[in-house]
Each structure stands twice: as C-alpha cells, then as structure tokens.
C-alpha positions as CSV (number, residue, x, y, z in Angstrom):
1,M,15.6,-27.3,22.2
2,G,18.9,-26.8,20.4
3,E,21.8,-24.9,21.7
4,T,22.7,-21.3,20.5
5,N,23.8,-21.4,16.9
6,Q,26.2,-18.7,15.9
7,S,26.2,-19.7,12.2
8,R,25.8,-16.9,9.7
9,H,23.2,-19.1,8.0
10,F,21.5,-20.4,11.1
11,Y,18.0,-19.6,9.8
12,Q,18.5,-21.1,6.4
13,E,19.8,-24.3,8.1
14,L,16.9,-24.5,10.5
15,P,14.5,-27.4,9.8
16,S,10.9,-26.3,9.1
17,F,7.6,-27.7,10.3
18,A,4.3,-27.7,8.4
19,D,1.5,-27.9,10.9
20,F,0.7,-24.5,12.4
21,L,-0.6,-26.2,15.5
22,E,3.0,-27.1,16.4
23,I,4.1,-23.6,17.0
24,T,4.6,-24.3,20.7
25,R,6.7,-27.4,20.4
26,D,10.2,-27.0,21.8
27,E,12.0,-29.1,19.2
28,H,11.3,-26.6,16.5
29,F,13.1,-23.7,18.2
30,V,16.7,-22.6,18.5
31,L,18.1,-19.6,20.3
32,A,18.9,-16.6,18.0
33,P,22.6,-15.9,17.8
34,E,23.6,-13.2,20.2
35,D,25.5,-11.2,17.6
36,W,22.5,-10.8,15.4
37,I,20.4,-7.6,15.5
38,V,16.7,-7.1,16.2
39,V,15.3,-4.3,13.9
40,I,11.8,-3.0,14.6
41,T,10.0,-0.6,12.3
42,D,6.6,1.0,12.9
43,V,4.6,3.8,11.3
44,K,4.4,6.8,13.6
45,G,0.9,7.9,14.3
46,S,-0.5,4.8,12.7
47,T,-3.7,4.7,14.8
48,K,-4.7,8.2,13.8
49,A,-3.8,7.5,10.1
50,I,-5.9,4.4,10.2
51,E,-8.8,6.2,11.8
52,A,-8.6,8.7,9.0
53,G,-9.0,5.8,6.5
54,R,-5.4,5.4,5.5
55,Y,-5.0,1.9,6.6
56,K,-3.8,0.7,3.2
57,D,-1.0,3.3,3.2
58,V,0.0,2.2,6.7
59,N,0.0,-1.5,5.5
60,T,2.1,-0.7,2.5
61,V,4.8,1.1,4.4
62,G,4.8,-1.7,7.0
63,A,5.2,-4.4,4.3
64,A,7.9,-2.3,2.5
65,S,10.0,-2.6,5.7
66,I,10.3,-6.3,4.8
67,S,10.4,-6.1,1.0
68,V,13.3,-3.6,0.8
69,V,15.4,-5.7,3.1
70,Q,14.5,-8.9,1.2
71,E,15.6,-7.2,-2.0
72,L,18.9,-6.2,-0.4
73,L,19.8,-9.5,1.3
74,D,18.3,-11.8,-1.4
75,E,18.3,-14.7,1.1
76,D,15.8,-16.0,3.7
77,F,15.9,-14.2,7.1
78,P,13.5,-14.2,10.1
79,Y,10.8,-11.5,10.1
80,V,7.2,-10.9,11.1
81,F,4.7,-8.4,9.6
82,G,2.7,-6.5,12.2
83,G,0.4,-4.4,10.0
84,D,1.9,-1.0,10.8
85,G,5.5,-2.2,10.8
86,A,7.7,-5.2,11.0
87,T,10.2,-7.0,13.2
88,L,13.4,-8.3,11.5
89,L,16.3,-10.3,12.7
90,I,19.5,-9.3,10.8
91,P,23.0,-10.9,10.7
92,P,25.7,-8.5,12.0
93,D,27.6,-8.2,8.7
94,K,24.5,-6.9,7.0
95,I,23.1,-4.5,9.6
96,E,24.7,-1.3,8.2
97,S,23.4,-1.8,4.7
98,V,19.9,-2.8,6.1
99,L,19.7,0.3,8.2
100,E,20.7,2.4,5.2
101,V,18.0,1.0,3.0
102,L,15.4,1.4,5.8
103,M,16.4,5.0,6.2
104,R,15.8,5.5,2.5
105,L,12.4,3.9,3.0
106,E,11.7,6.4,5.9
107,R,12.5,9.2,3.4
108,L,10.2,7.8,0.8
109,S,7.5,7.2,3.4
110,R,7.6,10.8,4.5
111,E,7.7,12.3,1.0
112,K,5.3,10.0,-0.9
113,F,3.0,8.8,1.9
114,D,3.2,11.6,4.4
115,L,3.9,9.0,7.1
116,G,6.9,8.9,9.5
117,L,8.6,5.6,10.1
118,R,10.4,4.8,13.3
119,I,13.5,2.5,12.8
120,G,15.0,1.0,15.9
121,R,17.7,-1.6,16.5
122,V,19.2,-3.5,19.4
123,S,21.5,-6.6,19.6
124,V,20.2,-9.9,20.7
125,R,23.0,-9.9,23.2
126,E,21.7,-6.8,24.9
127,V,18.2,-8.3,25.0
128,V,19.7,-11.5,26.7
129,E,21.7,-9.4,29.2
130,R,18.4,-7.8,30.2
131,G,16.8,-11.2,30.9
132,G,15.1,-11.8,27.5
133,R,15.2,-14.8,25.2
134,I,14.7,-14.8,21.5
135,E,14.0,-18.3,20.1
136,V,13.3,-18.8,16.4
137,A,11.4,-21.5,14.5
138,K,10.4,-21.9,10.8
139,H,6.8,-22.6,9.8
140,E,6.4,-24.0,6.3
141,L,3.7,-22.1,4.3
142,T,4.4,-24.2,1.2
143,A,7.1,-26.7,0.3
144,K,9.3,-23.7,-0.9
145,K,8.2,-20.8,1.4
146,C,8.5,-20.4,5.1
147,A,7.7,-17.8,7.8
148,A,9.6,-17.2,11.0
149,V,8.1,-17.9,14.4
150,F,9.4,-16.2,17.5
151,R,9.0,-16.9,21.2
152,G,10.8,-16.3,24.5
153,G,9.7,-12.8,25.3
154,G,12.8,-11.1,23.8
155,L,11.1,-9.2,21.0
156,G,8.9,-7.5,23.6
157,E,12.0,-6.5,25.6
158,A,13.6,-5.2,22.4
159,E,10.5,-3.1,21.7
160,K,10.5,-1.6,25.2
161,L,14.2,-0.7,24.8
162,I,13.6,1.0,21.4
163,K,10.4,2.9,22.3
164,G,11.7,3.8,25.8
165,D,15.0,5.3,24.6
166,E,14.7,6.4,20.9
167,E,17.8,8.6,21.2
168,N,20.0,5.6,21.7
169,Y,18.2,2.9,19.9
170,C,16.5,4.6,16.9
171,V,18.3,5.6,13.7
172,V,17.7,8.7,11.6
173,S,19.4,10.3,8.6
174,A,18.9,13.6,6.8
175,Q,21.0,12.3,3.9
176,A,19.1,9.2,2.9
177,G,19.2,8.4,-0.8
178,D,16.5,7.5,-3.3
179,L,14.6,4.2,-3.1
180,D,12.3,2.3,-5.4
181,L,10.0,-0.4,-3.9
182,K,10.8,-3.3,-6.2
183,G,8.5,-6.3,-6.1
184,L,6.0,-4.7,-3.8
185,S,2.4,-4.2,-5.1
186,C,-1.2,-3.8,-3.9
187,R,-3.1,-4.5,-7.0
188,W,-5.9,-6.8,-5.6
189,K,-9.0,-5.2,-4.3
190,P,-9.8,-5.7,-0.6
191,L,-10.5,-9.4,-0.1
192,P,-14.2,-10.2,0.5
193,N,-15.2,-12.5,3.2
194,K,-16.9,-15.8,2.5
195,R,-18.5,-16.6,5.8
196,G,-19.7,-13.2,7.0
197,L,-16.8,-11.5,8.8
198,I,-13.0,-10.9,8.8
199,V,-11.7,-11.0,12.3
200,S,-8.3,-9.6,13.3
201,L,-7.1,-11.4,16.4
202,L,-4.3,-11.0,18.9
203,V,-3.9,-13.4,21.8
204,L,-1.2,-13.2,24.5
205,S,-0.8,-15.9,27.2
206,R,-0.4,-14.7,30.8
207,R,0.6,-18.1,32.1
208,E,4.0,-19.7,32.4
209,P,4.9,-21.7,30.5
210,P,2.7,-20.0,27.9
211,G,2.6,-22.9,25.4
212,K,-0.3,-24.7,27.2
213,V,-2.6,-21.7,26.9
214,Y,-1.9,-21.3,23.1
215,D,-2.4,-25.1,22.6
216,Q,-5.8,-24.9,24.3
217,F,-6.9,-21.9,22.3
218,L,-5.8,-23.4,19.0
219,R,-7.6,-26.7,19.8
220,H,-10.7,-24.7,20.6
221,F,-10.2,-22.7,17.4
222,K,-10.0,-25.9,15.4
223,T,-13.3,-27.1,16.8
224,V,-14.9,-23.8,15.9
225,F,-14.0,-24.6,12.3
226,E,-15.1,-28.2,12.6
227,G,-11.6,-29.6,12.6
228,V,-10.3,-27.8,9.5
229,I,-8.4,-24.8,10.7
230,D,-7.3,-23.9,7.1
231,E,-11.0,-23.0,6.4
232,S,-10.3,-19.7,8.3
233,N,-7.9,-18.5,5.6
234,P,-9.3,-15.1,4.4
235,V,-7.6,-15.3,1.0
236,N,-10.6,-16.4,-1.0
237,T,-9.1,-16.5,-4.5
238,D,-12.4,-17.4,-6.1
239,R,-13.9,-14.0,-5.0
240,I,-11.0,-11.5,-5.4
241,G,-10.9,-8.8,-8.0
242,Y,-8.1,-6.8,-9.6
243,K,-7.8,-3.0,-9.7
244,T,-7.9,-0.9,-12.9
245,I,-4.7,0.5,-14.5
246,R,-5.6,3.9,-13.1
247,Q,-6.0,2.6,-9.6
248,C,-2.8,0.7,-9.7
249,L,-0.9,3.7,-11.0
250,D,-2.4,6.0,-8.4
251,D,-1.0,3.6,-5.8
252,E,2.3,2.7,-7.3
253,T,3.6,6.1,-8.6
254,R,4.5,6.6,-4.9
255,Y,6.7,3.5,-4.9
256,I,9.1,5.2,-7.3
257,T,11.2,8.1,-6.2
258,K,11.5,9.6,-9.7
259,K,8.9,9.1,-12.5
260,K,11.1,9.7,-15.6
261,T,13.2,6.5,-15.1
262,W,13.5,3.1,-16.5
263,A,12.2,1.7,-13.2
264,F,9.0,3.6,-13.6
265,F,8.5,2.6,-17.2
266,K,9.1,-1.0,-16.3
267,R,6.6,-0.9,-13.5
268,F,4.0,0.8,-15.8
269,C,4.4,-2.0,-18.3
270,E,4.1,-4.6,-15.5
271,I,0.8,-3.0,-14.3
272,V,-0.7,-2.9,-17.8
273,A,0.2,-6.6,-18.4
274,A,-1.1,-7.6,-15.0
275,V,-4.4,-5.8,-15.4
276,L,-4.9,-7.3,-18.8
277,I,-4.2,-10.8,-17.5
278,F,-5.9,-10.8,-14.0
279,R,-8.7,-8.3,-14.6
280,H,-9.6,-8.9,-18.2
281,G,-8.5,-12.5,-18.7
282,W,-6.0,-12.1,-21.5
283,P,-3.9,-15.1,-22.2
284,A,-0.5,-15.0,-20.5
285,G,1.5,-17.3,-22.7
286,I,3.7,-19.7,-20.7
287,F,2.7,-18.0,-17.4
288,N,-0.1,-19.9,-15.7
289,A,-2.2,-17.1,-14.2
290,K,-4.7,-19.3,-12.6
291,K,-2.1,-21.4,-10.8
292,Y,-0.4,-18.3,-9.5
293,R,-3.7,-16.8,-8.4
294,D,-4.7,-20.0,-6.6
295,S,-1.3,-20.3,-4.9
296,M,-1.7,-16.9,-3.2
297,R,-3.9,-18.6,-0.6
298,D,-1.0,-20.9,0.6
299,H,1.6,-18.1,0.2
300,S,-0.2,-15.8,2.6
301,D,0.9,-14.9,6.2
302,H,-2.7,-14.7,7.6
303,R,-1.5,-16.4,10.9
304,K,1.8,-15.9,12.7
305,F,3.4,-16.1,16.1
306,D,5.9,-13.7,17.6
307,D,5.5,-14.0,21.4
308,M,1.8,-13.5,20.6
309,L,-0.6,-15.3,18.4
310,R,-1.7,-13.1,15.5
311,M,-4.4,-14.2,13.1
312,I,-6.6,-12.8,10.3
313,V,-9.6,-15.2,9.9
314,D,-12.7,-15.5,7.8
315,C,-15.6,-16.6,10.0
316,S,-19.3,-16.4,10.5
317,H,-20.9,-14.2,13.1
318,A,-21.6,-17.2,15.2
319,Q,-18.0,-18.3,15.0
320,A,-16.8,-14.8,15.9
321,R,-19.1,-14.8,19.0
322,N,-17.8,-18.2,20.0
323,I,-14.2,-17.1,19.8
324,H,-15.0,-13.9,21.7
325,R,-16.8,-15.8,24.5
326,Y,-13.9,-18.2,24.9
327,L,-11.3,-15.5,25.0
328,E,-13.3,-13.3,27.4
329,A,-13.7,-16.2,29.7
330,R,-10.0,-17.0,29.7
331,R,-9.2,-13.3,30.2
332,L,-11.5,-13.2,33.3
333,Q,-9.6,-16.3,34.6
334,G,-6.3,-14.4,34.2
335,D,-5.1,-16.6,31.4
336,V,-4.9,-14.2,28.4
337,F,-5.0,-10.7,27.1
338,Y,-6.5,-10.4,23.7
339,G,-7.7,-8.0,21.0
340,M,-10.4,-8.5,18.3
341,H,-11.4,-6.3,15.5
342,T,-14.1,-7.2,12.9
343,S,-14.5,-5.9,9.3
344,R,-16.0,-7.0,6.1
345,T,-12.8,-7.4,4.1
346,A,-9.1,-8.2,4.5
347,L,-6.2,-6.4,2.8
348,M,-3.4,-8.1,0.9
349,T,-0.1,-6.5,0.1
350,C,2.0,-8.6,-2.3
351,Y,5.8,-9.0,-2.5
352,V,6.7,-10.9,-5.6
353,Q,10.3,-11.6,-6.4
354,Y,9.2,-14.1,-9.1
355,V,5.8,-15.5,-9.9
356,K,6.9,-19.1,-9.6
357,D,6.1,-21.2,-6.5
358,G,8.0,-20.2,-3.3
359,Q,9.1,-16.8,-4.7
360,H,6.1,-14.7,-3.6
361,I,4.5,-13.9,-0.2
362,H,1.3,-12.0,0.5
363,F,1.0,-9.9,3.7
364,I,-2.5,-10.0,5.2
365,D,-4.2,-7.6,7.5
366,G,-7.8,-7.0,8.4
367,G,-9.8,-4.2,6.8
368,D,-10.5,-0.9,8.6
369,G,-7.2,-1.1,10.6
370,G,-7.1,-4.8,11.3
371,Y,-4.2,-5.6,13.7
372,A,-3.8,-1.9,14.8
373,M,-7.4,-1.7,15.9
374,A,-7.2,-5.1,17.7
375,A,-4.1,-3.8,19.4
376,K,-6.2,-0.9,20.9
377,Q,-8.4,-3.3,22.7
378,F,-5.4,-5.4,23.7
379,K,-3.6,-2.3,25.2
380,D,-6.8,-1.3,27.0
381,Q,-6.8,-4.7,28.8
382,L,-3.2,-4.2,29.7
383,K,-3.9,-0.8,31.2
384,E,-6.9,-2.1,33.1
385,A,-4.9,-4.9,34.6
386,A,-2.1,-2.6,35.5
387,A,-4.5,-0.2,37.2
388,T,-5.9,-3.0,39.4
389,G,-2.5,-4.4,40.2
390,E,-2.9,-7.6,38.1
391,V,0.3,-7.1,36.2
C-alpha cells in the first residue's frame, strides 16, 4: 500500500482498477491526505419519510449532495452515495465553498421537499488521531468514469463523531442562498427487474483483517450468478421506460428555486426534448440516443464499497434465498452483519454533466426504501449483538 499522499490532486493521480472483485487488494489503496475533510450528509427522518412512500424524494436529495458539489468543483473527487445521503472527501482549499453550496441544498430540501438535511464535517487528521484510517481506491466503471472505494474504518469513526456531537461537527445557516440542481434528473420510471426481484444488500465483515470475508462472499456471489457477476446489474436498459412531460415537470420544478428564470426555461426545454427522444422515439440528430441509453448500465453505481459492501442486484427468488442462507450462516458464525431488502424495482437518479461517455453517472437504490430499509435489519443485528455482549 502506498504512503500518505498530500497532493492536492491525489485522487485524480490514483491509478484505477477495473475488476470489482479486486476491492480488497492492498495495492489499489492509498491513505487519504490528513488535511482533507470528510463531509457526510443524510436526510433527517429518512426512515419515516420512506415508510410514507417518499423514497424517491429521499434519494433525490441524497444524490443532490453529490451533484451540487460536482458542479462546484468540476473535477473528480472521492464520494459514495448511500441512498439517503452521501459521504464526500473534500480538499481543504475547497471546503468552505462546498459547505456553502450544501447549506443552500439544505434550504432547498426544506422548502421544496419538506426534508431536513444534516451536514457534518470532520478532518481526516482528527479521524486518524482517534485511531481511524481512511484509505481510498478508484474502481473503473468505464474507461472514462470511476467510483471511489473506501476502507480502513475511518468513515464509520467520522459518522460517530458527527452524529454524536452535532453542535461541533454539523453546519447550519439561516442565510443560505438560492440553488438550482443542475444536471440532476429522475426522468426514468422505476427500473423493472428481469429475474424476479431487486435485492438491496449491505454486508459488513466482523473479522480482522476484513478482506478475506469480503473475498469469500464475492466468490460465493459470483457462483450464484454462474460466474458472471455483471448479470446482477439492475439497470436493464431494454426494459426501462421514460416519464411523461407532466411527470418530469412535477418532479423537477422543485429543483429550481425560482420558476420565472432562464434556468427554469432551459430545464423545461430539456425535458420536452428528452421526452420526445426517449419516450416517443423522435430522431435526435447527431446525438445517439440508443448509445447513451445502453451506456447507462455501465455508468451506474449499483455496487460500491465504503468500509461495507453495498449492492443493488437483480436476481431470482432462488438466488435471493441462496444469498440470504449464506449470509445468515456467516452471521451465526460471527463473521458478518448484513441487511437485505427486496422489492420489485430499482430507482435511478441521474447526474448528467454531458451525454458523452464518461460524463454521466446514475445513482442506484432499491425500490421501496432500498438501502435504508436494509439498514434497519443491519442495525437490528448490531443491537442484538450488543445486548448479548458480542460487540
């Protein structure tokens, strides 16, 4: 594993790896620079909002935590989408402007979505001083698009600090300005399954070193899909459908602070054009709509790792039972904690800077609450283990 890299562009300079099964290999990881800042956002009361059927709103605000920062920085940076929020790693010279734009998002979330947004930050150095480590790798989704991978336990320590002492670690502002959610959209209908179920999956190793447990699970997972792990990708582009103009407008009027603006008119025109192309099949000139649509499968973040394995998978009932039996057996052996939630569909929230390859990413969560509902089972296992003295 490489030494600590204090470079301003350490993430851009980090070599990527293509095979997701390599997420535990030491050679892919470097220590995060200690002067960088961990920023964690999460929707307040997300579980209750999801239980009330508002899981799409929760996903949108969570994904917006990433998109507004990407628009601001206009460069690659490490982050992970968690369904009801996000974890971001920010260089020190950009932290003030990042917190400002996130506070504007918090205002928009309250006023347009009726959802509070917690924004917390803590330096990597403070995490290290408390015994945590934050190691970063870069998984290649396509030749031009990568997703960050985290390990070392430091993100969990950062979350404990932020949620345990909001007065010192969370930021609030009564004077936050306006904000428009550029590039973010949710115009595709819920993604239908192809095999029978969509499973939202969380897996946390309880063993040290943890890599062996994850390797064993991923090898088992690969056998469940007969050696082709990519078959679990829930973005079935041959089955997806596009919303109507009215449905898109109902969603996206909330993405703009003020309607009578050039930004709103531009978005309206984009919606009309997109619906005509993707829903009604109108010719798109030099834009290859089929190529873009097909590429969404490879540009999706349906699997990720941030001290925990997170996956949204399309599988049969038999495959889901197989995965559950395996994880339950490993839990009883004291090897893992896990959470599973099943639904019929997945949700896709799109961030498109440009439609060309490498300039768009699609955040995936399970339907009916996805990751958040899987997290309920996961937390119940933690509580049960704590009550019996296992942790």
